[in-house]
N, C-alpha and C positions, 0 to 999 in steps of 0.2 A: 917489704914495701910499706905495710901498715905502720911499722915501727918508725920508718923515715917520716911518714906523714905526721905521726904523733909528735916526733921531735920538732918538726918544722912548726906545727901548730903551737906547741909549748913555747918555742922560741919567740914566735910572733906575739903570743899572749904576754910573755915576760917583757918584750920590747914595748908593747902598748902600755903595760902597767908602769914601766919606767917613764915613758913619755908623759902619761897622765899625771904622775907624781911630780915631774918637773914643771909641767904647766901649772899645777896647783901651787907649787912653791913660788913660781913667778907671779901668780895672781895675788897671793897673800903679800909678797914683797912689794908689789905695786901699791896695794892698799896702805901698807906701812909708810911707804915713801910719800903717798898723798897726804896721810895724816901728819907727817913731819912738815910738809910744805904748808899745811894749814896752821901750824903752830901747836898741834896737839902734843900732849906729853905721853910718849910711848911707855907702856907698862910691860908688855911682852908680845913677841911675835906669835907665840903659841903657849897655851897652858892646858895640859891634859887633866881630865877629871877635876875641874875647878872646885866642885863640892860646895858651891853656894847653896843656901838653905831653901831656895825656891824649888817647887816641884819639877819645873822644867829640867833642872840639872841633875835629877835623879833618874831620868828616863833612859832606857835602852843601854847601849854600850858604845864604845869608841867615842866617848864624850870628849870634846875639846873646844876651847875658846881660842879664837885667832884674832890677830890685829887689834890687841887691846890698847886703848889710848884714852887718856883723861882730858876732858875739856873743863876748864874752870869757868864757873858762871856766877861770879861774885855779886852781881846786881840783878840777877834774873828775877828774884822775888823782891818787889819793893818793900823796904823796911827790914830786910834780913840780908846777911852776908853769908858766904861760905858754901853755897850750892856748887855742885860739880856733877859731871856725867862721865861715866866710863863706857865708851862705845866698843862693841866687839861683835864679831861673827861667832855663832855657836853651831856646833854640829853634834848630832847623835845618830845612832843607827838602831834599828829594831829588826831582829832576825826571827823568822817564824818557820814552821814546818821542819821537815827532816829529809835526809836523803836527796833524791832528785827533786823533791818539792820544797827544798830549803830555799828561802828567799830573804834577802836583806834589803830593807828600804833605808835610804839616807835622808836626813832632814837638816836643812840649813836655815837659820833664822838670824835676823839682824836685831841686836839687843842693846840696851843701855841699862846700867845700874846707876840710879840717881842718888847722890847724897843731897837730901832735901833741905837740910838746915832747920827742920822742924819735925815733930813726930805726929803723923796723922793716925797712928794706930795701924791695925791690920785690916786693910780695905783692898778689895779687888773689883775691877770692872772690865768688861769686854762687850763687844757687840753680841746681841742675841744671834744664835745660830752658828757661831764660830765652832768649827768641828774640833780643833785641837785646843782643849781648854788649858788655860794657863794656871789657874788656881785650883788646887785640890783641897778646897776648904769644905770638906764633907761635914754634914750636920748643920750647916748654916743655910737658912732660907734666903731666897732672893728678896731683896729689899725694894719696896715700891716707894715712889716719890710722888709729890703733888703734880709734877710735870708728867702728864700721861704719855706724851710722845717720847720723853726720855726713858721712862720705864718700859715702854714697848720696844725701844731700839737697843737698850743696854741691859745687861745682866750685872747686878751689883751684889756683892756679898761682903760681910764684915764680921769680925769676931764680936764687935759691939756695934749695934745699929747706930748708936749715937755718933760713932766715929765717921760712918758713911754720911750721915746727915750733916755733920759739921764740915766735912770736906767738900761734899757736892752740893754747894748752895746754888741758887738760881743762876747766877752769873757763870759759874763754872759749868753747870749743866748745859747752858746755852752754847758756851764755847766748845764743849765736847761734841755736841750735835753738829757743829760746823767743822770739827776736826776729828772725825772718826779714824779708824784704821789701826789702832794699837790695842794691846792687852796690857793691863796695869795691875800690879800688886805691891802694896806698901807693907813694910815690916819695920817697926820702930822708925828710925830716921832715914831709911833707904827705901827705894822703890825699884822694881824691875819693870821695864817698859820694852815690849816686843812688837815689832811690826807684824800685823796679822797675816800679811802676805808672805808666804815662805819664799826663801831664795837665798842664794849666796850674796854676801855683802858686796856693795859697790859704793863709790863715792856718793852717788845720787841717793842710795838708800840710807847711808850714814847721815847725809845732810837732811833728809826728810825726818829721820828720827830725832836729830838734834833740834831741828826747827820745832817739832811737836813738843819736845821737852822744855825748850825755852818758853813756848807759849803756855804750857801747863803751869810752870812755875810762876809765870806772871799773873796767873788767875787764882792763885791761892787765896782763900777768903781772909779778909782783914782780921776777924777774931782769932784765927789760928796764928797769924803773924804776930799779933799783939800778945797772945798767950806765950809765944816763944820769947818775945822781947821782955815780958815780965820775968820769965825764967832766968833771963840774962841780966836782970836788974836794970833794964832799959825802960824808959817811959813809953806808954802807948802813943801812937800817932794816927792821925786821920788818913794821911796819904800812905796807907799800908796795903799790901796785897792787891786784891782785885778792886779795891776802892781807890787806888792811886790813879792819877791822871795818865801815867804811862800805860797801865793795864787797860783803862777805858779807851785810850787811843788805839790800842791794838785790836780791840773788839769792833771798832768802827771802821 
């Protein structure tokens, strides 16, 4: 009798696992279809162990990115062209304990890798008190700013403090205070942006992340934009970055 019960329970567990896998497959497929309907450029339905250099992608096991799609943002930063965002859902798991005490926790996060079209250096910021830290930039002290409220609400680190001060000018700090909810880390000409609230991706979460990314790019400081224009042998302009009328209109 015990053997029969065991077989029945095993069969039920296998059936539930199959059903859950099918539901997950349908969920991801629905995200991909939504991305296509929005005109996003599909990169992959799934990519195991993507290996990107940010700390987030080195954690745990069963690492995978799903529903990867690129959104071109050619005019998002006034004065520069070429920005883009790759949106995706990311999963990893952490197993602890052993035997009957063995437990596995799964984590889902909604992410974007931004091609910035300029190089802000290695800068990271997130809200104070966020439990799951994005940037493992050990050895770097938190950076304080003249804006006391911003320094109280956000933790900022940078490989070079000057890079943080150049990126986070007064206008961008004001915008960030009005638009919290993400973790950010730039490296060279790219940045990883992650919604602080964990959860499986949805159209609404993708839209929120894309909206934040567009807003951030519109607030890039004019000196950084003109420095990139100089690198490209383009003349400096007054209507650049967060000094442009388009950026000011968004802040009002």
